Residue, then its C-alpha position, 0 to 999 in steps of 0.5 A: m507518470s499519471l498513466l501508472w499512478p494517479t496524481n490528483i487524488k480526491l480528498e473526500p471520495t464518493a462510494l463510486a470513487r472508493f469502488g474504483r480504488v478497490g478495483h484498482w488494487f484488485f487488478a494491481g494485486t492480480a497483476t503482481l501475482s501473474a508476473v511473479a508466476g511468470v517469473w517463477d515458471g521462467w526460473n524453473q524452465r531454465a534448468s529444464p531436462d527437456g532435450y529441446g531447451p527451456n520454454y519461456t512461454g509461461l514467463w512471457l505470458g505471465l509478464m504480458a498478463g501482468a502488464g495488461l492487468w495493471l493497465a486495466g486496473r489503472a483504467f478501472r480507477y480512472v473510469f470509476s473514480g476519475e483519478 
């Protein structure tokens, strides 16, 4: 579980640890927005009037970008704060 969420939180963090936490939350928020945008695009594509059928590329790009950003944020926190 430590890959997704830190398990050894520092009780008295330094400025660098705080920077790592802020970066982690920034990446986590961006990942959430990206995933929500991808799901929104996929939801809108299901009722596409296009003759070729729905195009779920935006859905998969949003979800993959969200997963990548979430892991980047986790790595950011690990590198800067050691958590």
